N, C-alpha and C positions, 0 to 999 in steps of 0.2 A: 364430586371428583374434580381433579385438577385438569383444566383444559390444556391439551398439549398437541403439538404438531410435529410429526416425523418428516424428515426430508432426506432424500437420497440424491446423489450425484449433482451437487450444486457447485458453482464456481465460487471463488473467494469473495468476489463482489456481491454475489447473490446472498452469501451468508450474512454480510453486513446489512444489506437491504432488508433481508427477512427478519433478523433479530431487531433491528432498529424499528421496523414497521409492526412489531408484535405488541402494540399497545393493547392492554387488557389480557394478554396471554401471561400465564404465570410459569409455564414450563415449555422448554424447547428441547427436542431430542434430535441431536445431530450425530448419533452414534454410527460407527462403521462407515464413515464417509471419506476416509483418508484425507482429512482436512489439511494437515501439514502446517508448516510455518506461515505461509502466506494466508491461508484461510484463518488461522488464529489471529493474525495481525488485523484482518478485517473484522473478525468477531470482537476483538478487543476494542476497536474503535466504536463499534455498535454498543457494546456493554457500557462504555463510559457514559453514553447518553440515554440508555434505557432506564425507565423508571417503574417498570411493572414486573419484569422477569425475576422470578425467585428461584427457579431450578433450571440448570443447564447441564444436559447429559452429553458429554463428548467422549465417552469411553470407546475403546477399540478404534482409535484413530492414530495416525502417525504424527502426533503433535511435536514431540521432541522438546529440547531445552529452549530453543529460540521461540517457538510457538507458545510455550509455557510462560516465557518472560513477557510476551505480549498480553497474555491473560492476566499475569500478575500486575502489570501496569494498569490494566482496566479495573482490577479489583480494588486498587488504591482509591479510585474515584467512584466506583459503583456503590450505591447505597440501598440496593434491594435484593441482590442475589444472596440466597441463604444456603443453597446446595449446589456443589460443583462436582461432577463425576468425571474423573480423568483416568480411570483404571485402564490398564493395558494400552498405553499411548506412547510408549518409548520415551518417557520422561526420565531424565537422569538427575544427578546432584545439582547441576547449575539451574535447571528448571525448578527444582525443589527449593533452592535458595531464593529464587525470584518470588516464589509463592510465600515463603517465610517473611520476606521483606514486605510484601503486600499485606499480609495479615497484621503486621504491626499498625497499619493505618486503616484497616477495614473494620467496620463495626457491625456488619450484618451477616457475614458468612458463618454458618454454624456446622456445616457438614462438608468435608473434603475427602473424596475417595481417590487414593493414589495407588491402590493395590496393583500388583503385577506390572511394575515398571522397572526401571534400571537404577533404582535409588539405593545407595550404600548407606552405611551408618553416618557418613559425613553429611549427606543430603538430609537425612532424618534429623540430625542435630541442628542444621540450619533452619529447617522447618520448625522444630521445637522452639528455637529461640524466638521466632516470630509469634508462635502460638502463645507463649508465656506472656507476651506483651499485649495480647488481645484484651479488649474490654468485655468480650462475650465468650461464652463457652464454645469451643470448636471441637467437634468430633473428627479426628483425622484417622483414616484407615490406610496404612501402608505396610501391613504385615508381610504379605507374600511379595517377593521381588524376584526378578529374573537374574539378579546379580549372583 
């Protein structure tokens, strides 16, 4: 089984310290924590330097476009994350475009779950443009949307 650690009610700085300090852990669950933009900025910094994490579950959070952009920047530099779950996190077209740009330069992410967000066809197109430039297969789920 995949070793994983659930956390509840953490501050943004604690997110960064926890993810950065998870050497040997392959999965981190931070679902339903109302992480927001600031928390995602801290997570992004931690992800850039983490060399073991393969799965990050951030579903049911209030990440939004700005937080998603921070994650996108981290994905451009991260070389271990294979699964990112962001469903039901208030991500819109701009956040989706940031992820699309990140996927152009990421060679490890293979699963991205964006269901039940605020993504229109414009955001899906921006994401698709990034996916088609990937060197690996990426399964992207964004069928159900709140739009």
